C-alpha positions as CSV (number, residue, x, y, z in Angstrom):
1,M,89.9,-7.8,30.4
2,T,89.0,-11.2,32.2
3,T,88.5,-14.1,29.5
4,N,84.5,-13.8,30.2
5,N,84.5,-10.5,28.6
6,V,86.6,-11.7,25.9
7,N,84.6,-14.8,25.5
8,Q,81.6,-12.5,25.4
9,K,82.9,-9.8,22.3
10,S,83.2,-10.6,18.7
11,F,86.2,-10.9,16.7
12,E,85.4,-7.8,15.2
13,E,84.5,-5.7,18.6
14,L,87.4,-6.7,20.0
15,V,89.3,-5.5,17.1
16,A,87.7,-2.5,16.8
17,E,88.5,-1.8,20.4
18,A,92.5,-2.3,19.6
19,A,91.9,-0.3,16.5
20,K,90.8,2.7,18.7
21,I,93.6,1.8,21.6
22,A,96.1,1.5,18.6
23,D,94.9,5.4,17.1
24,A,95.4,6.5,21.2
25,R,98.9,5.2,21.6
26,T,100.2,7.0,18.6
27,K,98.3,10.7,19.5
28,V,99.7,10.0,22.8
29,F,103.0,8.9,22.1
30,N,103.7,11.0,19.4
31,E,102.9,14.3,21.6
32,L,105.0,13.0,24.2
33,I,107.5,12.6,21.2
34,Q,106.7,16.6,20.4
35,K,107.4,17.2,23.9
36,I,110.9,15.7,24.5
37,K,112.2,17.5,21.4
38,S,110.2,21.0,22.6
39,D,110.8,21.1,26.2
40,Y,112.1,17.9,28.0
41,L,116.0,18.2,26.2
42,P,116.0,22.3,26.2
43,A,114.9,22.3,30.0
44,M,118.2,19.1,30.1
45,A,120.0,21.3,28.3
46,K,119.6,24.4,31.5
47,V,120.4,22.1,33.7
48,M,123.4,20.5,31.9
49,K,124.8,24.2,31.2
50,G,124.3,24.9,35.3
51,Y,126.0,22.5,36.1
52,E,129.3,22.6,33.2
53,I,127.9,19.0,32.3
54,S,129.4,18.0,28.8
55,S,127.6,14.5,28.8
56,I,125.0,12.5,30.6
57,F,124.3,8.6,30.4
58,L,121.7,7.3,30.9
59,D,121.0,3.9,31.3
60,L,117.5,3.2,29.7
61,P,115.8,-1.3,29.1
62,T,114.6,0.7,25.4
63,R,115.8,2.5,22.7
64,P,114.9,6.3,22.6
65,I,116.3,7.0,18.8
66,K,115.7,4.3,15.8
67,D,119.7,4.5,15.1
68,L,120.9,2.9,18.6
69,K,121.0,-1.0,18.5
70,S,119.6,-3.1,21.5
71,R,120.6,-2.3,24.7
72,Y,121.7,-6.1,25.1
73,D,123.5,-7.9,23.9
74,Y,124.7,-11.8,24.2
75,N,127.9,-11.3,25.6
76,E,126.1,-8.9,28.4
77,N,127.7,-6.3,27.8
78,R,126.4,-2.7,29.0
79,E,124.7,-0.9,26.9
80,M,124.1,3.1,28.0
81,F,122.5,6.0,25.8
82,G,124.5,9.4,25.9
83,L,123.4,13.2,25.3
84,E,126.2,15.5,24.6
85,F,125.8,19.6,25.7
86,S,127.1,22.0,22.8
87,R,128.3,25.3,25.0
88,E,128.7,27.2,21.4
89,D,125.3,26.5,20.5
90,N,123.9,26.4,23.6
91,K,122.2,23.1,23.6
92,I,122.2,19.3,23.1
93,T,123.5,18.8,20.0
94,S,124.3,15.0,19.2
95,Y,124.1,11.6,20.8
96,I,125.8,8.3,20.8
97,S,125.4,4.9,22.4
98,V,127.9,3.5,24.7
99,E,129.1,0.2,25.7
100,Y,130.4,-1.9,28.9
101,N,132.7,-4.5,28.0
102,Y,132.6,-6.5,31.0
103,S,135.8,-8.1,30.2
104,A,137.8,-5.1,29.2
105,D,136.4,-3.4,32.0
106,C,136.5,-0.4,30.2
107,W,133.8,2.0,28.5
108,K,133.5,2.1,23.8
109,E,131.4,4.2,21.6
110,T,128.8,2.0,20.2
111,S,127.6,3.9,17.4
112,Q,128.5,8.0,15.6
113,R,127.3,10.9,16.7
114,H,123.9,11.8,15.3
115,L,122.7,14.8,15.1
116,I,119.6,15.1,17.5
117,E,117.2,17.0,15.0
118,E,118.1,14.0,12.9
119,G,117.1,11.3,15.1
120,I,114.3,10.3,14.6
121,F,112.3,9.3,18.4
122,L,110.8,6.4,18.9
123,K,107.5,5.8,20.5
124,T,108.8,2.3,22.6
125,G,112.1,4.3,24.4
126,S,110.1,7.8,24.5
127,L,108.2,7.2,28.2
128,D,111.9,5.3,29.6
129,L,113.4,8.5,28.1
130,V,111.5,11.2,29.4
131,Y,111.9,8.9,33.0
132,S,115.4,8.7,33.0
133,L,115.8,12.4,31.9
134,K,114.1,13.5,35.4
135,N,115.7,10.5,37.5
136,K,118.9,12.1,36.1
137,I,118.3,16.2,37.2
138,A,117.4,14.8,40.6
139,A,120.3,12.6,40.5
140,L,122.6,16.2,39.9
141,N,120.3,18.8,42.2
142,D,121.3,15.9,44.9
143,K,125.1,15.6,43.8
144,Y,125.1,19.7,43.5
145,S,123.2,20.5,46.4
146,S,125.5,18.4,48.3
147,L,129.1,20.2,46.9
148,N,127.6,23.9,47.6
149,Q,127.2,22.2,51.5
150,K,130.6,21.5,51.1
151,A,132.2,24.0,49.9
152,S,130.1,26.8,52.0
153,I,131.9,24.9,55.5
154,L,135.6,25.9,54.0
């Protein structure tokens, strides 16, 4: 919206427009969060099972779940979001936050493991989570396709 459009609308009109946009945002992001739970996480679990992976870590700019701390801290350590796959349950069962400590050159857990079904997904991080899952699956597909080719040559 340009400055001229803002000047042509009353304050009340702008507030009413903002309310409509906020309602639409709430609706679409609530639907996305439901899709994450019902479609995307089970699909990721299927990929993890097929590739025999017990955990993956995602570098996200925003927190996807409420009880995780913010990705950035003042020590410039790198925070990653991890998903853990349970072979017994055949699904992603928990999540954790890990941090790369540059001075110690190691990863450390920065949160307790939490059950995924108890996590409160945030609107602000849900879009980043979906894109990161898609990118992770594409990277895993490339990796394992390459390994398959190398193994078939032997």
